[in-house]
PyMOL Python script that loads the backbone (N, CA, C, O; Angstrom):
from pymol import cmd

cmd.read_pdbstr("""\
ATOM      1  N   MET A   1     149.208 111.745 200.318  1.00  0.00           N
ATOM      2  CA  MET A   1     150.038 112.426 199.356  1.00  0.00           C
ATOM      3  C   MET A   1     149.588 113.882 199.277  1.00  0.00           C
ATOM      4  O   MET A   1     148.393 114.171 199.215  1.00  0.00           O
ATOM      5  N   SER A   2     150.511 114.750 199.281  1.00  0.00           N
ATOM      6  CA  SER A   2     150.224 116.174 199.237  1.00  0.00           C
ATOM      7  C   SER A   2     149.681 116.578 197.866  1.00  0.00           C
ATOM      8  O   SER A   2     150.240 116.220 196.829  1.00  0.00           O
ATOM      9  N   SER A   3     148.584 117.328 197.885  1.00  0.00           N
ATOM     10  CA  SER A   3     148.023 117.785 196.611  1.00  0.00           C
ATOM     11  C   SER A   3     148.926 118.834 195.972  1.00  0.00           C
ATOM     12  O   SER A   3     148.865 119.060 194.764  1.00  0.00           O
ATOM     13  N   LYS A   4     149.779 119.485 196.799  1.00  0.00           N
ATOM     14  CA  LYS A   4     150.722 120.455 196.242  1.00  0.00           C
ATOM     15  C   LYS A   4     151.790 119.744 195.411  1.00  0.00           C
ATOM     16  O   LYS A   4     152.222 120.252 194.376  1.00  0.00           O
ATOM     17  N   LYS A   5     152.210 118.571 195.870  1.00  0.00           N
ATOM     18  CA  LYS A   5     153.233 117.830 195.139  1.00  0.00           C
ATOM     19  C   LYS A   5     152.653 117.084 193.945  1.00  0.00           C
ATOM     20  O   LYS A   5     153.356 116.854 192.961  1.00  0.00           O
ATOM     21  N   ASP A   6     151.403 116.710 194.017  1.00  0.00           N
ATOM     22  CA  ASP A   6     150.758 115.950 192.953  1.00  0.00           C
ATOM     23  C   ASP A   6     149.388 116.562 192.663  1.00  0.00           C
ATOM     24  O   ASP A   6     148.358 115.949 192.945  1.00  0.00           O
ATOM     25  N   PRO A   7     149.379 117.775 192.098  1.00  0.00           N
ATOM     26  CA  PRO A   7     148.127 118.516 191.941  1.00  0.00           C
ATOM     27  C   PRO A   7     147.112 117.851 191.009  1.00  0.00           C
ATOM     28  O   PRO A   7     145.922 118.155 191.092  1.00  0.00           O
ATOM     29  N   HIS A   8     147.546 116.963 190.137  1.00  0.00           N
ATOM     30  CA  HIS A   8     146.623 116.313 189.199  1.00  0.00           C
ATOM     31  C   HIS A   8     146.335 114.863 189.587  1.00  0.00           C
ATOM     32  O   HIS A   8     145.770 114.097 188.806  1.00  0.00           O
ATOM     33  N   ASN A   9     146.737 114.500 190.818  1.00  0.00           N
ATOM     34  CA  ASN A   9     146.506 113.143 191.326  1.00  0.00           C
ATOM     35  C   ASN A   9     147.073 112.075 190.397  1.00  0.00           C
ATOM     36  O   ASN A   9     146.457 111.032 190.178  1.00  0.00           O
ATOM     37  N   THR A  10     148.246 112.350 189.862  1.00  0.00           N
ATOM     38  CA  THR A  10     148.878 111.449 188.904  1.00  0.00           C
ATOM     39  C   THR A  10     149.078 110.065 189.508  1.00  0.00           C
ATOM     40  O   THR A  10     148.677 109.068 188.908  1.00  0.00           O
ATOM     41  N   VAL A  11     149.688 109.991 190.679  1.00  0.00           N
ATOM     42  CA  VAL A  11     149.979 108.696 191.294  1.00  0.00           C
ATOM     43  C   VAL A  11     148.679 108.014 191.715  1.00  0.00           C
ATOM     44  O   VAL A  11     148.553 106.798 191.571  1.00  0.00           O
ATOM     45  N   GLU A  12     147.724 108.761 192.224  1.00  0.00           N
ATOM     46  CA  GLU A  12     146.440 108.169 192.607  1.00  0.00           C
ATOM     47  C   GLU A  12     145.744 107.558 191.393  1.00  0.00           C
ATOM     48  O   GLU A  12     145.219 106.447 191.472  1.00  0.00           O
ATOM     49  N   ARG A  13     145.739 108.269 190.287  1.00  0.00           N
ATOM     50  CA  ARG A  13     145.112 107.747 189.067  1.00  0.00           C
ATOM     51  C   ARG A  13     145.850 106.508 188.558  1.00  0.00           C
ATOM     52  O   ARG A  13     145.224 105.541 188.123  1.00  0.00           O
ATOM     53  N   LEU A  14     147.162 106.544 188.614  1.00  0.00           N
ATOM     54  CA  LEU A  14     147.940 105.374 188.192  1.00  0.00           C
ATOM     55  C   LEU A  14     147.681 104.179 189.107  1.00  0.00           C
ATOM     56  O   LEU A  14     147.629 103.039 188.644  1.00  0.00           O
ATOM     57  N   THR A  15     147.518 104.440 190.404  1.00  0.00           N
ATOM     58  CA  THR A  15     147.208 103.367 191.349  1.00  0.00           C
ATOM     59  C   THR A  15     145.861 102.746 191.022  1.00  0.00           C
ATOM     60  O   THR A  15     145.730 101.522 191.005  1.00  0.00           O
ATOM     61  N   LEU A  16     144.861 103.576 190.763  1.00  0.00           N
ATOM     62  CA  LEU A  16     143.534 103.068 190.402  1.00  0.00           C
ATOM     63  C   LEU A  16     143.595 102.255 189.109  1.00  0.00           C
ATOM     64  O   LEU A  16     142.986 101.191 189.008  1.00  0.00           O
ATOM     65  N   ALA A  17     144.329 102.762 188.131  1.00  0.00           N
ATOM     66  CA  ALA A  17     144.457 102.052 186.860  1.00  0.00           C
ATOM     67  C   ALA A  17     145.128 100.698 187.073  1.00  0.00           C
ATOM     68  O   ALA A  17     144.697  99.696 186.502  1.00  0.00           O
ATOM     69  N   LEU A  18     146.168 100.660 187.881  1.00  0.00           N
ATOM     70  CA  LEU A  18     146.869  99.408 188.136  1.00  0.00           C
ATOM     71  C   LEU A  18     145.973  98.429 188.885  1.00  0.00           C
ATOM     72  O   LEU A  18     146.015  97.230 188.613  1.00  0.00           O
ATOM     73  N   GLU A  19     145.169  98.915 189.817  1.00  0.00           N
ATOM     74  CA  GLU A  19     144.235  98.041 190.530  1.00  0.00           C
ATOM     75  C   GLU A  19     143.268  97.379 189.558  1.00  0.00           C
ATOM     76  O   GLU A  19     142.966  96.193 189.688  1.00  0.00           O
ATOM     77  N   VAL A  20     142.787  98.138 188.592  1.00  0.00           N
ATOM     78  CA  VAL A  20     141.888  97.587 187.571  1.00  0.00           C
ATOM     79  C   VAL A  20     142.605  96.501 186.776  1.00  0.00           C
ATOM     80  O   VAL A  20     142.049  95.433 186.523  1.00  0.00           O
ATOM     81  N   VAL A  21     143.825  96.782 186.393  1.00  0.00           N
ATOM     82  CA  VAL A  21     144.611  95.838 185.598  1.00  0.00           C
ATOM     83  C   VAL A  21     144.871  94.555 186.388  1.00  0.00           C
ATOM     84  O   VAL A  21     144.763  93.456 185.846  1.00  0.00           O
ATOM     85  N   ALA A  22     145.212  94.698 187.664  1.00  0.00           N
ATOM     86  CA  ALA A  22     145.666  93.562 188.461  1.00  0.00           C
ATOM     87  C   ALA A  22     144.546  92.743 189.097  1.00  0.00           C
ATOM     88  O   ALA A  22     144.728  91.551 189.344  1.00  0.00           O
ATOM     89  N   THR A  23     143.412  93.344 189.363  1.00  0.00           N
ATOM     90  CA  THR A  23     142.402  92.642 190.161  1.00  0.00           C
ATOM     91  C   THR A  23     141.148  92.267 189.400  1.00  0.00           C
ATOM     92  O   THR A  23     140.311  91.541 189.938  1.00  0.00           O
ATOM     93  N   SER A  24     140.986  92.718 188.204  1.00  0.00           N
ATOM     94  CA  SER A  24     139.764  92.453 187.453  1.00  0.00           C
ATOM     95  C   SER A  24     139.793  91.069 186.813  1.00  0.00           C
ATOM     96  O   SER A  24     140.849  90.582 186.410  1.00  0.00           O
ATOM     97  N   ASP A  25     138.632  90.449 186.725  1.00  0.00           N
ATOM     98  CA  ASP A  25     138.489  89.172 186.020  1.00  0.00           C
ATOM     99  C   ASP A  25     138.140  89.390 184.552  1.00  0.00           C
ATOM    100  O   ASP A  25     137.887  88.430 183.825  1.00  0.00           O
ATOM    101  N   ALA A  26     138.126  90.630 184.120  1.00  0.00           N
ATOM    102  CA  ALA A  26     137.759  90.973 182.750  1.00  0.00           C
ATOM    103  C   ALA A  26     138.857  90.528 181.777  1.00  0.00           C
ATOM    104  O   ALA A  26     139.951  90.140 182.186  1.00  0.00           O
ATOM    105  N   THR A  27     138.543  90.592 180.504  1.00  0.00           N
ATOM    106  CA  THR A  27     139.535  90.266 179.477  1.00  0.00           C
ATOM    107  C   THR A  27     140.634  91.327 179.483  1.00  0.00           C
ATOM    108  O   THR A  27     140.474  92.397 180.070  1.00  0.00           O
ATOM    109  N   ALA A  28     141.731  91.022 178.836  1.00  0.00           N
ATOM    110  CA  ALA A  28     142.843  91.981 178.755  1.00  0.00           C
ATOM    111  C   ALA A  28     142.373  93.276 178.102  1.00  0.00           C
ATOM    112  O   ALA A  28     142.741  94.359 178.556  1.00  0.00           O
ATOM    113  N   ARG A  29     141.578  93.186 177.059  1.00  0.00           N
ATOM    114  CA  ARG A  29     141.084  94.394 176.385  1.00  0.00           C
ATOM    115  C   ARG A  29     140.219  95.222 177.327  1.00  0.00           C
ATOM    116  O   ARG A  29     140.353  96.445 177.375  1.00  0.00           O
ATOM    117  N   GLU A  30     139.345  94.578 178.064  1.00  0.00           N
ATOM    118  CA  GLU A  30     138.474  95.293 179.001  1.00  0.00           C
ATOM    119  C   GLU A  30     139.283  95.943 180.122  1.00  0.00           C
ATOM    120  O   GLU A  30     138.992  97.068 180.531  1.00  0.00           O
ATOM    121  N   ARG A  31     140.288  95.241 180.612  1.00  0.00           N
ATOM    122  CA  ARG A  31     141.135  95.811 181.670  1.00  0.00           C
ATOM    123  C   ARG A  31     141.917  97.009 181.150  1.00  0.00           C
ATOM    124  O   ARG A  31     142.025  98.029 181.830  1.00  0.00           O
ATOM    125  N   TYR A  32     142.462  96.885 179.941  1.00  0.00           N
ATOM    126  CA  TYR A  32     143.209  98.000 179.357  1.00  0.00           C
ATOM    127  C   TYR A  32     142.278  99.189 179.122  1.00  0.00           C
ATOM    128  O   TYR A  32     142.649 100.336 179.368  1.00  0.00           O
ATOM    129  N   GLU A  33     141.075  98.904 178.648  1.00  0.00           N
ATOM    130  CA  GLU A  33     140.127  99.994 178.402  1.00  0.00           C
ATOM    131  C   GLU A  33     139.767 100.717 179.703  1.00  0.00           C
ATOM    132  O   GLU A  33     139.705 101.946 179.727  1.00  0.00           O
ATOM    133  N   LYS A  34     139.535  99.981 180.764  1.00  0.00           N
ATOM    134  CA  LYS A  34     139.212 100.596 182.057  1.00  0.00           C
ATOM    135  C   LYS A  34     140.385 101.420 182.579  1.00  0.00           C
ATOM    136  O   LYS A  34     140.194 102.527 183.083  1.00  0.00           O
ATOM    137  N   ALA A  35     141.585 100.888 182.461  1.00  0.00           N
ATOM    138  CA  ALA A  35     142.776 101.632 182.901  1.00  0.00           C
ATOM    139  C   ALA A  35     142.943 102.887 182.050  1.00  0.00           C
ATOM    140  O   ALA A  35     143.260 103.955 182.572  1.00  0.00           O
ATOM    141  N   TRP A  36     142.733 102.763 180.762  1.00  0.00           N
ATOM    142  CA  TRP A  36     142.863 103.876 179.813  1.00  0.00           C
ATOM    143  C   TRP A  36     141.909 105.011 180.200  1.00  0.00           C
ATOM    144  O   TRP A  36     142.287 106.182 180.180  1.00  0.00           O
ATOM    145  N   VAL A  37     140.675 104.654 180.552  1.00  0.00           N
ATOM    146  CA  VAL A  37     139.675 105.655 180.949  1.00  0.00           C
ATOM    147  C   VAL A  37     140.117 106.377 182.227  1.00  0.00           C
ATOM    148  O   VAL A  37     139.989 107.597 182.328  1.00  0.00           O
ATOM    149  N   VAL A  38     140.633 105.623 183.198  1.00  0.00           N
ATOM    150  CA  VAL A  38     141.102 106.229 184.454  1.00  0.00           C
ATOM    151  C   VAL A  38     142.233 107.220 184.180  1.00  0.00           C
ATOM    152  O   VAL A  38     142.314 108.274 184.812  1.00  0.00           O
ATOM    153  N   LEU A  39     143.100 106.872 183.236  1.00  0.00           N
ATOM    154  CA  LEU A  39     144.269 107.708 182.954  1.00  0.00           C
ATOM    155  C   LEU A  39     143.992 108.849 181.983  1.00  0.00           C
ATOM    156  O   LEU A  39     144.852 109.709 181.790  1.00  0.00           O
ATOM    157  N   CYS A  40     142.827 108.877 181.375  1.00  0.00           N
ATOM    158  CA  CYS A  40     142.508 109.912 180.364  1.00  0.00           C
ATOM    159  C   CYS A  40     142.666 111.344 180.876  1.00  0.00           C
ATOM    160  O   CYS A  40     142.973 112.248 180.099  1.00  0.00           O
ATOM    161  N   ALA A  41     142.466 111.551 182.142  1.00  0.00           N
ATOM    162  CA  ALA A  41     142.544 112.911 182.686  1.00  0.00           C
ATOM    163  C   ALA A  41     143.981 113.428 182.762  1.00  0.00           C
ATOM    164  O   ALA A  41     144.203 114.627 182.930  1.00  0.00           O
ATOM    165  N   LEU A  42     144.948 112.531 182.639  1.00  0.00           N
ATOM    166  CA  LEU A  42     146.354 112.943 182.750  1.00  0.00           C
ATOM    167  C   LEU A  42     146.871 113.459 181.412  1.00  0.00           C
ATOM    168  O   LEU A  42     146.483 112.990 180.342  1.00  0.00           O
ATOM    169  N   LYS A  43     147.763 114.444 181.516  1.00  0.00           N
ATOM    170  CA  LYS A  43     148.389 115.040 180.327  1.00  0.00           C
ATOM    171  C   LYS A  43     149.890 114.757 180.385  1.00  0.00           C
ATOM    172  O   LYS A  43     150.425 114.473 181.457  1.00  0.00           O
ATOM    173  N   PRO A  44     150.560 114.833 179.262  1.00  0.00           N
ATOM    174  CA  PRO A  44     152.010 114.627 179.275  1.00  0.00           C
ATOM    175  C   PRO A  44     152.728 115.531 180.281  1.00  0.00           C
ATOM    176  O   PRO A  44     153.721 115.126 180.886  1.00  0.00           O
ATOM    177  N   SER A  45     152.233 116.735 180.456  1.00  0.00           N
ATOM    178  CA  SER A  45     152.883 117.668 181.382  1.00  0.00           C
ATOM    179  C   SER A  45     152.768 117.234 182.847  1.00  0.00           C
ATOM    180  O   SER A  45     153.442 117.797 183.710  1.00  0.00           O
ATOM    181  N   ASP A  46     151.929 116.247 183.133  1.00  0.00           N
ATOM    182  CA  ASP A  46     151.808 115.723 184.494  1.00  0.00           C
ATOM    183  C   ASP A  46     152.983 114.820 184.868  1.00  0.00           C
ATOM    184  O   ASP A  46     153.104 114.398 186.018  1.00  0.00           O
ATOM    185  N   PHE A  47     153.838 114.528 183.907  1.00  0.00           N
ATOM    186  CA  PHE A  47     154.965 113.633 184.129  1.00  0.00           C
ATOM    187  C   PHE A  47     156.264 114.411 184.013  1.00  0.00           C
ATOM    188  O   PHE A  47     156.537 114.998 182.966  1.00  0.00           O
ATOM    189  N   PRO A  48     157.070 114.427 185.068  1.00  0.00           N
ATOM    190  CA  PRO A  48     158.265 115.270 185.087  1.00  0.00           C
ATOM    191  C   PRO A  48     159.405 114.793 184.187  1.00  0.00           C
ATOM    192  O   PRO A  48     160.251 115.593 183.785  1.00  0.00           O
ATOM    193  N   LYS A  49     159.436 113.497 183.868  1.00  0.00           N
ATOM    194  CA  LYS A  49     160.554 112.973 183.078  1.00  0.00           C
ATOM    195  C   LYS A  49     160.099 112.604 181.675  1.00  0.00           C
ATOM    196  O   LYS A  49     158.976 112.145 181.469  1.00  0.00           O
ATOM    197  N   SER A  50     160.987 112.813 180.721  1.00  0.00           N
ATOM    198  CA  SER A  50     160.641 112.555 179.318  1.00  0.00           C
ATOM    199  C   SER A  50     160.292 111.081 179.074  1.00  0.00           C
ATOM    200  O   SER A  50     159.426 110.786 178.251  1.00  0.00           O
ATOM    201  N   GLU A  51     160.950 110.157 179.774  1.00  0.00           N
ATOM    202  CA  GLU A  51     160.633 108.735 179.591  1.00  0.00           C
ATOM    203  C   GLU A  51     159.193 108.438 179.990  1.00  0.00           C
ATOM    204  O   GLU A  51     158.527 107.607 179.372  1.00  0.00           O
ATOM    205  N   ASP A  52     158.716 109.124 181.030  1.00  0.00           N
ATOM    206  CA  ASP A  52     157.352 108.909 181.495  1.00  0.00           C
ATOM    207  C   ASP A  52     156.346 109.580 180.564  1.00  0.00           C
ATOM    208  O   ASP A  52     155.253 109.060 180.342  1.00  0.00           O
ATOM    209  N   ARG A  53     156.714 110.718 180.032  1.00  0.00           N
ATOM    210  CA  ARG A  53     155.845 111.352 179.031  1.00  0.00           C
ATOM    211  C   ARG A  53     155.729 110.463 177.804  1.00  0.00           C
ATOM    212  O   ARG A  53     154.667 110.388 177.186  1.00  0.00           O
ATOM    213  N   GLU A  54     156.825 109.785 177.448  1.00  0.00           N
ATOM    214  CA  GLU A  54     156.812 108.861 176.312  1.00  0.00           C
ATOM    215  C   GLU A  54     155.901 107.662 176.599  1.00  0.00           C
ATOM    216  O   GLU A  54     155.151 107.237 175.720  1.00  0.00           O
ATOM    217  N   ARG A  55     155.957 107.116 177.812  1.00  0.00           N
ATOM    218  CA  ARG A  55     155.064 106.007 178.175  1.00  0.00           C
ATOM    219  C   ARG A  55     153.608 106.460 178.102  1.00  0.00           C
ATOM    220  O   ARG A  55     152.751 105.738 177.592  1.00  0.00           O
ATOM    221  N   HIS A  56     153.338 107.647 178.611  1.00  0.00           N
ATOM    222  CA  HIS A  56     151.987 108.202 178.531  1.00  0.00           C
ATOM    223  C   HIS A  56     151.551 108.299 177.070  1.00  0.00           C
ATOM    224  O   HIS A  56     150.428 107.930 176.728  1.00  0.00           O
ATOM    225  N   HIS A  57     152.430 108.791 176.222  1.00  0.00           N
ATOM    226  CA  HIS A  57     152.121 108.924 174.790  1.00  0.00           C
ATOM    227  C   HIS A  57     151.837 107.553 174.167  1.00  0.00           C
ATOM    228  O   HIS A  57     150.898 107.416 173.384  1.00  0.00           O
ATOM    229  N   ARG A  58     152.637 106.542 174.506  1.00  0.00           N
ATOM    230  CA  ARG A  58     152.416 105.195 173.962  1.00  0.00           C
ATOM    231  C   ARG A  58     151.044 104.671 174.341  1.00  0.00           C
ATOM    232  O   ARG A  58     150.337 104.098 173.513  1.00  0.00           O
ATOM    233  N   ILE A  59     150.669 104.872 175.609  1.00  0.00           N
ATOM    234  CA  ILE A  59     149.360 104.399 176.071  1.00  0.00           C
ATOM    235  C   ILE A  59     148.251 105.076 175.273  1.00  0.00           C
ATOM    236  O   ILE A  59     147.338 104.406 174.789  1.00  0.00           O
ATOM    237  N   PHE A  60     148.321 106.383 175.136  1.00  0.00           N
ATOM    238  CA  PHE A  60     147.221 107.098 174.482  1.00  0.00           C
ATOM    239  C   PHE A  60     147.307 107.114 172.969  1.00  0.00           C
ATOM    240  O   PHE A  60     146.397 107.608 172.303  1.00  0.00           O
ATOM    241  N   SER A  61     148.378 106.583 172.421  1.00  0.00           N
ATOM    242  CA  SER A  61     148.459 106.381 170.978  1.00  0.00           C
ATOM    243  C   SER A  61     147.978 104.980 170.606  1.00  0.00           C
ATOM    244  O   SER A  61     147.966 104.600 169.435  1.00  0.00           O
ATOM    245  N   THR A  62     147.585 104.225 171.625  1.00  0.00           N
ATOM    246  CA  THR A  62     147.135 102.850 171.430  1.00  0.00           C
ATOM    247  C   THR A  62     145.757 102.678 172.074  1.00  0.00           C
ATOM    248  O   THR A  62     145.651 102.100 173.155  1.00  0.00           O
ATOM    249  N   PRO A  63     144.709 103.171 171.425  1.00  0.00           N
ATOM    250  CA  PRO A  63     143.367 103.073 172.000  1.00  0.00           C
ATOM    251  C   PRO A  63     142.927 101.616 172.176  1.00  0.00           C
ATOM    252  O   PRO A  63     143.211 100.778 171.320  1.00  0.00           O
ATOM    253  N   PRO A  64     142.245 101.314 173.267  1.00  0.00           N
ATOM    254  CA  PRO A  64     141.847  99.940 173.572  1.00  0.00           C
ATOM    255  C   PRO A  64     140.978  99.284 172.494  1.00  0.00           C
ATOM    256  O   PRO A  64     141.077  98.077 172.271  1.00  0.00           O
ATOM    257  N   LYS A  65     140.154 100.044 171.847  1.00  0.00           N
ATOM    258  CA  LYS A  65     139.237  99.461 170.865  1.00  0.00           C
ATOM    259  C   LYS A  65     139.934  99.048 169.575  1.00  0.00           C
ATOM    260  O   LYS A  65     139.412  98.218 168.830  1.00  0.00           O
ATOM    261  N   THR A  66     141.113  99.618 169.300  1.00  0.00           N
ATOM    262  CA  THR A  66     141.772  99.335 168.027  1.00  0.00           C
ATOM    263  C   THR A  66     143.075  98.552 168.163  1.00  0.00           C
ATOM    264  O   THR A  66     143.640  98.124 167.156  1.00  0.00           O
ATOM    265  N   VAL A  67     143.558  98.359 169.372  1.00  0.00           N
ATOM    266  CA  VAL A  67     144.837  97.647 169.561  1.00  0.00           C
ATOM    267  C   VAL A  67     144.671  96.171 169.187  1.00  0.00           C
ATOM    268  O   VAL A  67     143.647  95.550 169.469  1.00  0.00           O
ATOM    269  N   GLU A  68     145.698  95.636 168.551  1.00  0.00           N
ATOM    270  CA  GLU A  68     145.685  94.222 168.177  1.00  0.00           C
ATOM    271  C   GLU A  68     145.717  93.363 169.431  1.00  0.00           C
ATOM    272  O   GLU A  68     146.339  93.727 170.429  1.00  0.00           O
ATOM    273  N   GLU A  69     145.053  92.240 169.374  1.00  0.00           N
ATOM    274  CA  GLU A  69     144.947  91.329 170.523  1.00  0.00           C
ATOM    275  C   GLU A  69     146.315  90.952 171.076  1.00  0.00           C
ATOM    276  O   GLU A  69     146.505  90.917 172.292  1.00  0.00           O
ATOM    277  N   GLU A  70     147.263  90.670 170.196  1.00  0.00           N
ATOM    278  CA  GLU A  70     148.588  90.232 170.646  1.00  0.00           C
ATOM    279  C   GLU A  70     149.396  91.352 171.293  1.00  0.00           C
ATOM    280  O   GLU A  70     150.421  91.077 171.919  1.00  0.00           O
ATOM    281  N   LYS A  71     148.970  92.596 171.162  1.00  0.00           N
ATOM    282  CA  LYS A  71     149.690  93.729 171.749  1.00  0.00           C
ATOM    283  C   LYS A  71     149.113  94.145 173.112  1.00  0.00           C
ATOM    284  O   LYS A  71     149.693  94.993 173.791  1.00  0.00           O
ATOM    285  N   LEU A  72     147.996  93.566 173.510  1.00  0.00           N
ATOM    286  CA  LEU A  72     147.343  93.970 174.758  1.00  0.00           C
ATOM    287  C   LEU A  72     148.225  93.756 175.989  1.00  0.00           C
ATOM    288  O   LEU A  72     148.229  94.593 176.892  1.00  0.00           O
ATOM    289  N   GLY A  73     148.959  92.670 176.040  1.00  0.00           N
ATOM    290  CA  GLY A  73     149.859  92.421 177.173  1.00  0.00           C
ATOM    291  C   GLY A  73     150.890  93.528 177.308  1.00  0.00           C
ATOM    292  O   GLY A  73     151.196  93.970 178.416  1.00  0.00           O
ATOM    293  N   GLN A  74     151.420  93.971 176.187  1.00  0.00           N
ATOM    294  CA  GLN A  74     152.394  95.062 176.190  1.00  0.00           C
ATOM    295  C   GLN A  74     151.744  96.352 176.693  1.00  0.00           C
ATOM    296  O   GLN A  74     152.360  97.098 177.454  1.00  0.00           O
ATOM    297  N   CYS A  75     150.527  96.615 176.281  1.00  0.00           N
ATOM    298  CA  CYS A  75     149.821  97.827 176.721  1.00  0.00           C
ATOM    299  C   CYS A  75     149.602  97.813 178.232  1.00  0.00           C
ATOM    300  O   CYS A  75     149.792  98.826 178.904  1.00  0.00           O
ATOM    301  N   LEU A  76     149.205  96.668 178.751  1.00  0.00           N
ATOM    302  CA  LEU A  76     149.015  96.543 180.199  1.00  0.00           C
ATOM    303  C   LEU A  76     150.337  96.725 180.933  1.00  0.00           C
ATOM    304  O   LEU A  76     150.365  97.293 182.025  1.00  0.00           O
ATOM    305  N   ARG A  77     151.428  96.250 180.348  1.00  0.00           N
ATOM    306  CA  ARG A  77     152.745  96.439 180.949  1.00  0.00           C
ATOM    307  C   ARG A  77     153.128  97.917 180.982  1.00  0.00           C
ATOM    308  O   ARG A  77     153.762  98.361 181.939  1.00  0.00           O
ATOM    309  N   TRP A  78     152.759  98.684 179.963  1.00  0.00           N
ATOM    310  CA  TRP A  78     153.047 100.130 179.963  1.00  0.00           C
ATOM    311  C   TRP A  78     152.379 100.813 181.150  1.00  0.00           C
ATOM    312  O   TRP A  78     152.975 101.681 181.788  1.00  0.00           O
ATOM    313  N   VAL A  79     151.138 100.419 181.447  1.00  0.00           N
ATOM    314  CA  VAL A  79     150.430 100.990 182.604  1.00  0.00           C
ATOM    315  C   VAL A  79     151.206 100.657 183.875  1.00  0.00           C
ATOM    316  O   VAL A  79     151.424 101.533 184.712  1.00  0.00           O
ATOM    317  N   TRP A  80     151.625  99.397 184.030  1.00  0.00           N
ATOM    318  CA  TRP A  80     152.397  98.982 185.198  1.00  0.00           C
ATOM    319  C   TRP A  80     153.704  99.768 185.295  1.00  0.00           C
ATOM    320  O   TRP A  80     154.043 100.271 186.366  1.00  0.00           O
ATOM    321  N   GLU A  81     154.438  99.877 184.189  1.00  0.00           N
ATOM    322  CA  GLU A  81     155.719 100.584 184.196  1.00  0.00           C
ATOM    323  C   GLU A  81     155.549 102.045 184.597  1.00  0.00           C
ATOM    324  O   GLU A  81     156.340 102.580 185.374  1.00  0.00           O
ATOM    325  N   LEU A  82     154.521 102.680 184.067  1.00  0.00           N
ATOM    326  CA  LEU A  82     154.288 104.084 184.394  1.00  0.00           C
ATOM    327  C   LEU A  82     153.948 104.227 185.876  1.00  0.00           C
ATOM    328  O   LEU A  82     154.442 105.140 186.537  1.00  0.00           O
ATOM    329  N   TYR A  83     153.125 103.349 186.392  1.00  0.00           N
ATOM    330  CA  TYR A  83     152.820 103.358 187.828  1.00  0.00           C
ATOM    331  C   TYR A  83     154.098 103.181 188.643  1.00  0.00           C
ATOM    332  O   TYR A  83     154.371 103.956 189.560  1.00  0.00           O
ATOM    333  N   TRP A  84     154.871 102.162 188.305  1.00  0.00           N
ATOM    334  CA  TRP A  84     156.079 101.840 189.061  1.00  0.00           C
ATOM    335  C   TRP A  84     157.037 103.025 189.101  1.00  0.00           C
ATOM    336  O   TRP A  84     157.582 103.355 190.154  1.00  0.00           O
ATOM    337  N   ARG A  85     157.237 103.656 187.962  1.00  0.00           N
ATOM    338  CA  ARG A  85     158.160 104.790 187.890  1.00  0.00           C
ATOM    339  C   ARG A  85     157.627 105.996 188.677  1.00  0.00           C
ATOM    340  O   ARG A  85     158.392 106.663 189.373  1.00  0.00           O
ATOM    341  N   MET A  86     156.350 106.273 188.574  1.00  0.00           N
ATOM    342  CA  MET A  86     155.801 107.456 189.235  1.00  0.00           C
ATOM    343  C   MET A  86     155.593 107.242 190.726  1.00  0.00           C
ATOM    344  O   MET A  86     155.724 108.194 191.495  1.00  0.00           O
ATOM    345  N   SER A  87     155.276 106.040 191.160  1.00  0.00           N
ATOM    346  CA  SER A  87     155.046 105.817 192.592  1.00  0.00           C
ATOM    347  C   SER A  87     156.334 105.958 193.389  1.00  0.00           C
ATOM    348  O   SER A  87     156.286 106.243 194.585  1.00  0.00           O
ATOM    349  N   GLY A  88     157.468 105.769 192.761  1.00  0.00           N
ATOM    350  CA  GLY A  88     158.753 105.930 193.421  1.00  0.00           C
ATOM    351  C   GLY A  88     159.380 107.295 193.183  1.00  0.00           C
ATOM    352  O   GLY A  88     160.505 107.544 193.616  1.00  0.00           O
ATOM    353  N   ASN A  89     158.671 108.171 192.508  1.00  0.00           N
ATOM    354  CA  ASN A  89     159.220 109.476 192.146  1.00  0.00           C
ATOM    355  C   ASN A  89     159.187 110.406 193.348  1.00  0.00           C
ATOM    356  O   ASN A  89     158.120 110.692 193.891  1.00  0.00           O
ATOM    357  N   THR A  90     160.348 110.875 193.761  1.00  0.00           N
ATOM    358  CA  THR A  90     160.430 111.733 194.961  1.00  0.00           C
ATOM    359  C   THR A  90     159.742 113.071 194.775  1.00  0.00           C
ATOM    360  O   THR A  90     159.429 113.734 195.763  1.00  0.00           O
ATOM    361  N   LEU A  91     159.497 113.490 193.545  1.00  0.00           N
ATOM    362  CA  LEU A  91     158.746 114.729 193.341  1.00  0.00           C
ATOM    363  C   LEU A  91     157.322 114.612 193.836  1.00  0.00           C
ATOM    364  O   LEU A  91     156.672 115.617 194.126  1.00  0.00           O
ATOM    365  N   TYR A  92     156.827 113.363 193.934  1.00  0.00           N
ATOM    366  CA  TYR A  92     155.436 113.134 194.294  1.00  0.00           C
ATOM    367  C   TYR A  92     155.261 112.570 195.693  1.00  0.00           C
ATOM    368  O   TYR A  92     154.128 112.387 196.136  1.00  0.00           O
ATOM    369  N   SER A  93     156.345 112.289 196.402  1.00  0.00           N
ATOM    370  CA  SER A  93     156.183 111.699 197.734  1.00  0.00           C
ATOM    371  C   SER A  93     156.565 112.666 198.826  1.00  0.00           C
ATOM    372  O   SER A  93     156.487 112.327 200.007  1.00  0.00           O
TER     373      SER A  93
END
""", "prot")
cmd.dss("prot")
cmd.show_as("cartoon", "prot")
cmd.util.cbc("prot")
cmd.orient("prot")
């Protein structure tokens, strides 16, 4: 991937976060926390579409240490959705 097209490694960071979510034997909270840490370097401005900036905002408005147990699945899905949308984004490929 060209660093000119993705100067903040947005897709790479999302890929790493998704790998943590999908391959770890850790609890849902631990997986979300690890993904959250990987994504911390990203800013809303790293996402070209408002829907993706909103997903980013949802993730970072829901810190892993304070999220309710029953909401963890939804948080992990937000990481997946953001990855899915950005990995197919022609601005980054």
